[in-house]
C-alpha positions as CSV (number, residue, x, y, z in Angstrom):
1,M,0.0,0.0,0.0
2,G,1.4,3.5,-0.9
3,A,2.0,6.2,1.6
4,D,-0.8,8.6,2.3
5,I,0.5,11.9,1.0
6,R,-0.9,14.9,2.8
7,I,-0.7,18.6,1.9
8,G,-2.0,21.0,4.5
9,G,-3.7,18.1,6.3
10,I,-5.7,17.1,3.2
11,S,-4.8,13.9,1.4
12,L,-3.6,14.0,-2.2
13,D,-6.5,11.7,-3.2
14,T,-9.0,14.2,-1.7
15,R,-7.4,17.1,-3.5
16,T,-7.4,15.2,-6.8
17,A,-11.1,14.3,-6.4
18,A,-12.0,17.9,-5.6
19,A,-10.0,19.1,-8.6
20,N,-11.7,16.6,-10.9
21,S,-15.1,17.6,-9.6
22,A,-14.4,21.3,-10.1
23,A,-13.2,20.8,-13.6
24,R,-16.3,18.7,-14.5
25,D,-18.5,21.5,-13.0
26,W,-16.7,24.1,-15.1
27,L,-17.1,22.0,-18.3
28,E,-20.8,21.6,-17.6
29,T,-21.2,25.3,-17.1
30,Q,-19.4,26.0,-20.3
31,A,-21.7,23.5,-22.1
32,R,-24.7,25.3,-20.8
33,V,-23.3,28.7,-22.0
34,A,-22.7,27.2,-25.5
35,A,-26.2,25.8,-25.5
36,Y,-27.7,29.2,-24.5
37,W,-25.9,31.0,-27.4
38,R,-26.9,28.3,-29.8
39,D,-30.5,28.7,-28.8
40,V,-30.3,32.5,-29.1
41,L,-29.0,32.1,-32.6
42,V,-31.6,29.5,-33.6
43,D,-34.4,31.8,-32.3
44,R,-33.1,34.7,-34.3
45,N,-32.3,32.8,-37.5
46,G,-28.6,33.3,-36.9
47,D,-25.6,32.1,-38.9
48,L,-25.9,28.3,-39.5
49,G,-22.1,27.9,-39.2
50,L,-22.1,29.4,-35.7
51,I,-25.1,27.3,-34.7
52,E,-23.4,24.2,-35.8
53,A,-20.1,25.1,-34.2
54,L,-21.9,25.8,-30.9
55,D,-23.8,22.6,-31.1
56,T,-20.6,20.6,-31.7
57,H,-18.8,22.5,-28.9
58,Y,-21.7,21.8,-26.5
59,A,-21.5,18.0,-27.3
60,F,-17.8,18.0,-26.9
61,L,-17.9,19.8,-23.5
62,L,-20.7,17.6,-22.2
63,A,-18.9,14.4,-23.3
64,A,-15.8,15.6,-21.4
65,T,-17.7,15.6,-18.2
66,R,-18.4,11.9,-18.2
C-alpha cells in the first residue's frame, strides 16, 4: 500500500477528487453557455455555421464531463 501523501492536512486523493469535480462542474457550465448561445442564434435565424459550431462544442464539452 502506498504512503498517504498529505498537503495542509488534506490527502492528495481528496485534492485530486476535488479538482476533478471542479473541472467537471466548469465544463458543464461552459456546455450550458454554448447551448444558450446556440438557442439564441436559432431563435433569431442566426448564422448556421455558428449554430453548428456551438452545437458541436456543446456536445464536446458535455462528453468531457463523463
